[in-house]
VOMAR-387630 format. One line per 5 residues: number of its first residue (from 0); their letters; for each residue x, y, z of C-alpha. Coordinates in steps of 0.02 Angstrom, whole numbers, always signed. Layout:
NUM	a	X Y Z | ... .
//
This chain:
0	mnlsl	+4518 +6012 +3470 | +4669 +6085 +3381 | +4581 +6084 +3214 | +4427 +6172 +3280 | +4527 +6308 +3367 .
5	tksms	+4641 +6343 +3218 | +4514 +6329 +3078 | +4488 +6490 +2979 | +4318 +6571 +3000 | +4213 +6689 +2897 .
10	tksyy	+4219 +6870 +2953 | +4040 +6861 +3015 | +4069 +6702 +3116 | +4231 +6770 +3189 | +4150 +6927 +3257 .
15	llsla	+3994 +6837 +3317 | +4108 +6720 +3416 | +4206 +6869 +3483 | +4044 +6952 +3539 | +3986 +6792 +3623 .
20	iaify	+4150 +6775 +3719 | +4143 +6959 +3767 | +3964 +6953 +3829 | +3997 +6794 +3929 | +4148 +6875 +4013 .
25	ifyif	+4058 +7041 +4045 | +3911 +6958 +4131 | +4028 +6842 +4226 | +4109 +6997 +4303 | +3961 +7118 +4311 .
30	nldff	+3775 +7101 +4339 | +3623 +7180 +4260 | +3583 +7295 +4406 | +3756 +7370 +4389 | +3725 +7413 +4206 .
35	agsna	+3548 +7473 +4244 | +3621 +7595 +4370 | +3535 +7530 +4527 | +3689 +7447 +4604 | +3750 +7526 +4766 .
40	fwfdv	+3916 +7564 +4680 | +3835 +7716 +4601 | +3769 +7786 +4765 | +3916 +7830 +4876 | +3954 +8013 +4910 .
45	rtdpt	+4136 +7971 +4946 | +4174 +7916 +4768 | +4194 +7987 +4593 | +4039 +7907 +4513 | +3928 +8019 +4619 .
50	qhitg	+4014 +8171 +4544 | +3988 +8104 +4368 | +3804 +8062 +4394 | +3758 +8222 +4485 | +3847 +8329 +4357 .
55	mwayi	+3740 +8248 +4223 | +3578 +8268 +4323 | +3614 +8453 +4353 | +3647 +8476 +4168 | +3490 +8382 +4115 .
60	gdswh	+3380 +8483 +4234 | +3437 +8652 +4170 | +3392 +8744 +4011 | +3513 +8752 +3863 | +3665 +8866 +3874 .
65	fplld	+3824 +8894 +3777 | +3946 +8810 +3787 | +3831 +8661 +3763 | +3878 +8573 +3926 | +3858 +8727 +4036 .
70	tkyln	+3734 +8723 +4181 | +3686 +8851 +4313 | +3628 +8716 +4433 | +3802 +8683 +4504 | +3910 +8824 +4573 .
75	ypqgs	+3755 +8934 +4564 | +3737 +9074 +4511 | +3902 +9076 +4415 | +3875 +8901 +4347 | +3986 +8757 +4293 .
80	naaft	+4010 +8637 +4149 | +3959 +8453 +4151 | +4115 +8409 +4051 | +4214 +8448 +4209 | +4114 +8322 +4308 .
85	dsipi	+4169 +8188 +4183 | +3988 +8160 +4134 | +4031 +8098 +3957 | +3974 +8242 +3845 | +3905 +8137 +3702 .
90	aally	+3795 +8035 +3820 | +3740 +8191 +3916 | +3691 +8281 +3755 | +3591 +8131 +3691 | +3505 +8112 +3859 .
95	kllgw	+3458 +8297 +3863 | +3388 +8285 +3687 | +3300 +8117 +3696 | +3285 +8063 +3877 | +3134 +8166 +3932 .
100	flpqd	+3030 +8008 +3960 | +3157 +7923 +4075 | +3140 +7919 +4267 | +3213 +8065 +4365 | +3348 +7958 +4446 .
105	whyfg	+3400 +7866 +4286 | +3580 +7877 +4226 | +3679 +7800 +4085 | +3846 +7765 +4170 | +3815 +7580 +4197 .
110	wwvff	+3772 +7557 +4013 | +3928 +7654 +3965 | +4030 +7526 +4062 | +3945 +7389 +3962 | +3978 +7482 +3799 .
115	syllq	+4160 +7513 +3846 | +4196 +7331 +3889 | +4109 +7272 +3730 | +4207 +7400 +3628 | +4368 +7343 +3712 .
120	avaga	+4332 +7160 +3672 | +4285 +7191 +3491 | +4437 +7302 +3468 | +4552 +7167 +3536 | +4475 +7034 +3423 .
125	yflge	+4482 +7152 +3274 | +4665 +7196 +3298 | +4724 +7016 +3313 | +4603 +6944 +3185 | +4642 +7070 +3048 .
130	attkt	+4830 +7065 +3083 | +4845 +6874 +3089 | +4705 +6750 +3051 | +4521 +6743 +3096 | +4517 +6583 +3199 .
135	pyval	+4426 +6538 +3360 | +4582 +6543 +3467 | +4632 +6714 +3399 | +4458 +6780 +3442 | +4475 +6708 +3618 .
140	vgvlf	+4648 +6780 +3646 | +4605 +6950 +3572 | +4451 +6971 +3679 | +4526 +6907 +3842 | +4689 +7003 +3833 .
145	avtmp	+4591 +7161 +3795 | +4461 +7148 +3934 | +4589 +7094 +4065 | +4702 +7242 +4032 | +4745 +7304 +4208 .
150	slmir	+4735 +7488 +4160 | +4555 +7455 +4109 | +4505 +7348 +4258 | +4557 +7473 +4392 | +4474 +7618 +4302 .
155	iphta	+4296 +7567 +4351 | +4263 +7724 +4457 | +4303 +7835 +4306 | +4176 +7782 +4175 | +4229 +7897 +4033 .
160	lltqg	+4408 +7833 +4040 | +4349 +7654 +4017 | +4327 +7693 +3832 | +4503 +7628 +3797 | +4444 +7520 +3653 .
165	llifm	+4465 +7676 +3546 | +4653 +7666 +3577 | +4657 +7485 +3520 | +4560 +7523 +3361 | +4673 +7671 +3323 .
170	lafyy	+4830 +7564 +3343 | +4751 +7426 +3239 | +4714 +7544 +3094 | +4892 +7610 +3100 | +4967 +7435 +3103 .
175	lamqg	+4858 +7367 +2964 | +4900 +7513 +2850 | +5086 +7492 +2886 | +5071 +7308 +2840 | +4982 +7351 +2678 .
180	kqean	+4822 +7266 +2734 | +4721 +7428 +2725 | +4740 +7583 +2618 | +4824 +7725 +2714 | +4708 +7866 +2663 .
185	kvlkk	+4553 +7765 +2710 | +4635 +7727 +2877 | +4666 +7912 +2909 | +4481 +7947 +2881 | +4433 +7813 +3008 .
190	elfil	+4562 +7879 +3131 | +4496 +8056 +3109 | +4320 +7996 +3149 | +4382 +7911 +3309 | +4476 +8069 +3356 .
195	yfscf	+4320 +8176 +3334 | +4213 +8052 +3431 | +4335 +8053 +3577 | +4314 +8242 +3594 | +4140 +8202 +3662 .
200	vhpyl	+4204 +8070 +3783 | +4359 +8133 +3875 | +4503 +8252 +3830 | +4637 +8132 +3894 | +4581 +8002 +3768 .
205	tvmlf	+4581 +8134 +3631 | +4761 +8181 +3666 | +4817 +7999 +3670 | +4727 +7963 +3508 | +4802 +8119 +3430 .
210	viflv	+4976 +8051 +3468 | +4934 +7891 +3373 | +4859 +7996 +3233 | +5022 +8094 +3218 | +5119 +7930 +3213 .
215	slfsf	+5006 +7870 +3072 | +5022 +8032 +2974 | +5210 +8041 +2976 | +5238 +7853 +2958 | +5124 +7845 +2806 .
220	wiykk	+5212 +7995 +2729 | +5389 +7931 +2761 | +5344 +7759 +2692 | +5259 +7841 +2541 | +5085 +7779 +2584 .
225	ttldk	+5016 +7955 +2571 | +5073 +8125 +2510 | +5134 +8277 +2605 | +4985 +8383 +2552 | +4866 +8253 +2625 .
230	vilyl	+4968 +8246 +2785 | +4950 +8435 +2803 | +4765 +8426 +2760 | +4727 +8288 +2886 | +4831 +8376 +3019 .
235	afslv	+4734 +8537 +2991 | +4566 +8447 +2995 | +4613 +8358 +3156 | +4670 +8514 +3249 | +4526 +8622 +3189 .
240	gifff	+4401 +8484 +3232 | +4471 +8452 +3405 | +4473 +8635 +3456 | +4302 +8667 +3379 | +4221 +8523 +3472 .
245	wyiig	+4311 +8565 +3634 | +4252 +8745 +3613 | +4067 +8704 +3592 | +4074 +8578 +3734 | +4160 +8701 +3850 .
250	yinse	+4328 +8620 +3884 | +4430 +8768 +3823 | +4317 +8918 +3844 | +4224 +8888 +4005 | +4232 +9041 +4118 .
255	hsqmq	+4192 +8930 +4267 | +4348 +8821 +4259 | +4536 +8836 +4252 | +4628 +8728 +4127 | +4793 +8717 +4220 .
260	tigfe	+4817 +8644 +4393 | +4942 +8545 +4497 | +4970 +8357 +4503 | +5089 +8314 +4360 | +5225 +8250 +4478 .
265	insmn	+5100 +8167 +4596 | +4983 +8073 +4477 | +5131 +7990 +4393 | +5182 +7811 +4356 | +5304 +7719 +4468 .
270	llspl	+5443 +7634 +4370 | +5390 +7468 +4446 | +5208 +7486 +4394 | +5221 +7397 +4224 | +5309 +7253 +4312 .
275	lgtnl	+5212 +7243 +4476 | +5062 +7357 +4465 | +5016 +7459 +4618 | +4947 +7413 +4789 | +4773 +7451 +4721 .
280	aesff	+4774 +7281 +4633 | +4926 +7168 +4643 | +4995 +7029 +4536 | +4943 +6853 +4582 | +5112 +6778 +4538 .
285	lpshk	+5236 +6918 +4573 | +5281 +6990 +4745 | +5194 +7158 +4723 | +5148 +7163 +4908 | +5331 +7173 +4958 .
290	fvlda	+5356 +7344 +4879 | +5288 +7518 +4906 | +5217 +7550 +4733 | +5139 +7719 +4767 | +5272 +7844 +4818 .
295	tgmqi	+5164 +8000 +4805 | +4994 +7943 +4868 | +4919 +7961 +4694 | +5023 +7843 +4586 | +4873 +7728 +4578 .
300	dghny	+4825 +7842 +4432 | +4979 +7770 +4347 | +4928 +7589 +4375 | +5000 +7514 +4216 | +5036 +7334 +4257 .
305	lgfgt	+5057 +7229 +4100 | +5012 +7061 +4175 | +5122 +6909 +4202 | +5064 +6830 +4039 | +5119 +6983 +3941 .
310	llllg	+5285 +6992 +4035 | +5320 +6809 +3995 | +5278 +6841 +3813 | +5392 +6993 +3802 | +5533 +6896 +3884 .
315	ylllf	+5512 +6751 +3764 | +5514 +6863 +3610 | +5669 +6958 +3669 | +5761 +6795 +3706 | +5712 +6691 +3555 .
320	hfkiv	+5652 +6813 +3422 | +5760 +6964 +3454 | +5794 +6989 +3269 | +5608 +6995 +3227 | +5578 +7115 +3371 .
325	megvl	+5716 +7231 +3309 | +5647 +7225 +3132 | +5481 +7282 +3202 | +5564 +7420 +3304 | +5653 +7485 +3149 .
330	khwil	+5497 +7477 +3041 | +5389 +7565 +3172 | +5525 +7683 +3232 | +5409 +7834 +3237 | +5290 +7738 +3350 .
335	vvavv	+5439 +7685 +3456 | +5491 +7867 +3477 | +5313 +7909 +3530 | +5313 +7763 +3653 | +5475 +7823 +3732 .
340	lltly	+5411 +8002 +3748 | +5246 +7943 +3822 | +5340 +7836 +3948 | +5446 +7985 +4001 | +5290 +8092 +4019 .
345	slstk	+5202 +7959 +4123 | +5350 +7952 +4243 | +5346 +8144 +4260 | +5495 +8249 +4312 | +5510 +8154 +4476 .
350	vyvad	+5551 +7973 +4439 | +5517 +7846 +4577 | +5567 +7664 +4594 | +5457 +7594 +4732 | +5467 +7729 +4868 .
355	tllft	+5639 +7791 +4814 | +5657 +7952 +4715 | +5777 +7898 +4579 | +5806 +8069 +4500 | +5722 +8233 +4456 .
360	yelpk	+5739 +8354 +4312 | +5656 +8513 +4251 | +5560 +8546 +4092 | +5564 +8713 +4001 | +5438 +8838 +4068 .
365	ffeii	+5327 +8828 +3913 | +5288 +8644 +3952 | +5184 +8699 +4101 | +5033 +8729 +3990 | +5039 +8543 +3945 .
370	tgtfr	+5086 +8471 +4114 | +4964 +8584 +4204 | +4820 +8539 +4087 | +4856 +8352 +4074 | +4916 +8330 +4252 .
375	ssgrf	+4874 +8144 +4271 | +5037 +8095 +4188 | +5030 +7911 +4233 | +4883 +7881 +4115 | +4989 +7916 +3961 .
380	fwivg	+5072 +7746 +3976 | +4909 +7666 +3918 | +4961 +7677 +3736 | +5129 +7599 +3779 | +5042 +7455 +3866 .
385	yvlvf	+4927 +7419 +3720 | +5072 +7428 +3597 | +5172 +7302 +3700 | +5025 +7183 +3723 | +4955 +7178 +3547 .
390	fslit	+5114 +7196 +3446 | +5195 +7055 +3546 | +5040 +6944 +3527 | +5041 +6973 +3338 | +5226 +6931 +3328 .
395	filqk	+5198 +6771 +3427 | +5044 +6714 +3330 | +5131 +6739 +3162 | +5265 +6610 +3204 | +5280 +6467 +3081 .
400	nkrkt	+5254 +6327 +3208 | +5064 +6334 +3223 | +5051 +6199 +3356 | +5179 +6287 +3465 | +5090 +6452 +3436 .
405	lygvl	+4919 +6381 +3484 | +4975 +6300 +3646 | +5091 +6443 +3689 | +4965 +6582 +3669 | +4828 +6485 +3760 .
410	fltiv	+4949 +6454 +3903 | +4992 +6640 +3910 | +4807 +6686 +3908 | +4772 +6570 +4055 | +4921 +6643 +4150 .
415	qiidm	+4860 +6819 +4114 | +4684 +6780 +4176 | +4748 +6698 +4336 | +4866 +6843 +4367 | +4717 +6961 +4362 .
420	thhrs	+4638 +6876 +4514 | +4665 +7027 +4627 | +4606 +7144 +4490 | +4444 +7047 +4479 | +4431 +7054 +4669 .
425	yleea	+4445 +7242 +4654 | +4297 +7242 +4535 | +4199 +7122 +4646 | +4226 +7237 +4796 | +4162 +7384 +4694 .
430	lnrek	+4006 +7288 +4644 | +3969 +7236 +4824 | +3979 +7404 +4911 | +3837 +7473 +5014 | +3752 +7638 +4979 .
435	yfkvd	+3824 +7783 +5077 | +3746 +7956 +5092 | +3810 +8015 +5264 | +3637 +8085 +5303 | +3462 +8011 +5312 .
440	yaiws	+3410 +7990 +5131 | +3223 +8015 +5153 | +3239 +8170 +5263 | +3363 +8258 +5152 | +3278 +8211 +4991 .
445	elvaq	+3118 +8292 +5056 | +3210 +8445 +5124 | +3291 +8480 +4957 | +3139 +8436 +4852 | +3034 +8565 +4946 .
450	stkvy	+3163 +8704 +4923 | +3189 +8817 +4773 | +3380 +8811 +4788 | +3515 +8760 +4911 | +3659 +8859 +4985 .
455	lfppy	+3805 +8773 +5072 | +3917 +8873 +5189 | +4060 +8867 +5173 | +4056 +8799 +4995 | +4181 +8676 +4923 .
460	kcgae	+4358 +8746 +4907 | +4313 +8873 +5042 | +4306 +8750 +5188 | +4180 +8613 +5146 | +4243 +8436 +5127 .
465	iedtl	+4212 +8332 +4971 | +4094 +8214 +5064 | +3984 +8355 +5129 | +3981 +8438 +4959 | +3936 +8280 +4864 .
470	tlqyf	+3799 +8241 +4990 | +3710 +8404 +4949 | +3758 +8392 +4765 | +3672 +8223 +4753 | +3504 +8284 +4818 .
475	tslhr	+3506 +8453 +4729 | +3548 +8372 +4562 | +3422 +8233 +4585 | +3283 +8360 +4615 | +3353 +8482 +4486 .
480	kpfns	+3383 +8623 +4611 | +3517 +8758 +4595 | +3664 +8730 +4715 | +3790 +8864 +4758 | +3933 +8740 +4772 .
485	gflar	+3989 +8577 +4692 | +4129 +8451 +4684 | +4198 +8504 +4516 | +4364 +8473 +4430 | +4467 +8632 +4404 .
490	anvdc	+4328 +8746 +4467 | +4358 +8932 +4488 | +4281 +8975 +4657 | +4280 +9151 +4729 | +4254 +9120 +4915 .
495	eqkss	+4226 +9304 +4953 | +4092 +9315 +4819 | +4008 +9157 +4884 | +4004 +9221 +5064 | +3930 +9388 +5008 .
500	ilene	+3760 +9302 +4998 | +3756 +9312 +5188 | +3761 +9502 +5173 | +3596 +9503 +5076 | +3420 +9473 +5137 .
505	veedv	+3367 +9295 +5178 | +3285 +9216 +5025 | +3119 +9129 +5054 | +3101 +8941 +5023 | +3289 +8925 +5003 .
510	lylfl	+3380 +8793 +5105 | +3537 +8856 +5192 | +3657 +8727 +5265 | +3791 +8790 +5383 | +3917 +8651 +5412 .
515	kdkie	+3956 +8606 +5591 | +4109 +8697 +5663 | +4132 +8794 +5501 | +4018 +8945 +5529 | +3988 +9030 +5698 .
520	ekkin	+3809 +9010 +5757 | +3811 +9194 +5807 | +3839 +9242 +5625 | +3693 +9133 +5570 | +3583 +9211 +5703 .
525	iffkd	+3626 +9386 +5642 | +3589 +9337 +5461 | +3416 +9267 +5502 | +3377 +9400 +5633 | +3210 +9371 +5718 .
530	syeks	+3169 +9216 +5614 | +3318 +9112 +5674 | +3223 +9010 +5805 | +3081 +8959 +5689 | +3186 +8943 +5530 .
535	cknyd	+3338 +8845 +5590 | +3364 +8670 +5655 | +3517 +8570 +5707 | +3562 +8413 +5609 | +3715 +8300 +5624 .
540	igivc	+3795 +8381 +5473 | +3762 +8560 +5531 | +3627 +8693 +5551 | +3489 +8694 +5421 | +3388 +8852 +5397 .
545	kkvnr	+3241 +8891 +5286 | +3126 +9042 +5288 | +2960 +8978 +5224 | +2846 +9088 +5120 | +2678 +9082 +5212 .
550	k	+2578 +9156 +5070 .
//
């Protein structure tokens, strides 16, 4: 057994084994109907996936605009941008170009989950295999530690942010160049490609990757692996590329959205999160349930548990290999500085331990453009988590005592997997949900399908709840109908302008929904005049009116 697990493999065999382990794990956790997009998980108007899917459908159904992700079908007539529904720009663009033959209700989010987990697994195997040795046990450990990363497992409702394998690859390229295993300038080209690709996935990933890119640039320059002129050149290419791609997508020039918003001190990481997680998914071994691990109500966004296996590994290395650890810290001091700064950012300016506010501080005013734009501060610990996991695994695997290394790392892997029991339960719960639409699906699908557009009063951010908005957004996007509202991130909504529609003439074949207890029936009656009785009908959600063209 020992010989087979520690025997060196060819590169091809190593990655084939890694893929086999990854696919086995992925289909152990998920099922085909989840990837195909028919699982009930995707059809719940109380959750984020509905926003992502409907944003994509609205974009697909509309004609081309600029910026490229703009659509008039949400927040009609002003419009919106599918990038702000987290609809994964690169997938949305490809679908709009090539997906004309696919069914109306098809979506790619399940397959993106599959791609993300496969990417994560391959990245983990790549990092460990290239940094140590390509053996079966290294493939096993690399894949399993990567795909059981807690920050990945709890992110299932936010498909774009599952693409964390990019972070692992970026760190791997940096590490391999620093160790002299890959040429620095070639690494910078690969990192630049990843950086550009991430612009079409999610801006949070781009910023995280850019931090690693900066670490690579300055580390390679200081250690004379590249020249200053190349550092300046790559820095210029990276910044120009990022802003160019964000511009054509619509992240930084969309007139429908505001870049800055609140949440920096709310969507933060609790100091106990790396050690205990959050109450969203607890440790199997550690007493997470005895602590309040979400002091703000949104610190689940900073769920950055490392896992008991990783914590044991870190403790072992600090106790018995402190000198090696410090040598690594000194060699990678620029990365260490970045890790410290990212940790501080993830904690925000209000630092909590459990439900206790430990201390607060203020940042200079000019930081608001950063903290207001990248408000989900707790996410920025992801890089720190991956550095701790993979750098510690590499240090452990490179020990001289190979037997001790083999048994030790397999033990830690088993511990890590067991400790993720509640995280797997979280995934299982997600996969076993029932569809939820709040209204009768068949009735509302027909109502919307037979209308030219849909008006919701009041619209979202002017009185409508998220659930009501997403209910209408689902059917309007499915049937490719313009919708005057929408559950959109950072949307600019002029409530007075939206309500001015009720001062115009009633539009024929347009569905008007007046939410219950939100609009006075007298006002609706005045708007529809003599046609109120034959045009309007009461439903559980509110009053639905439609003036039908009899021609």
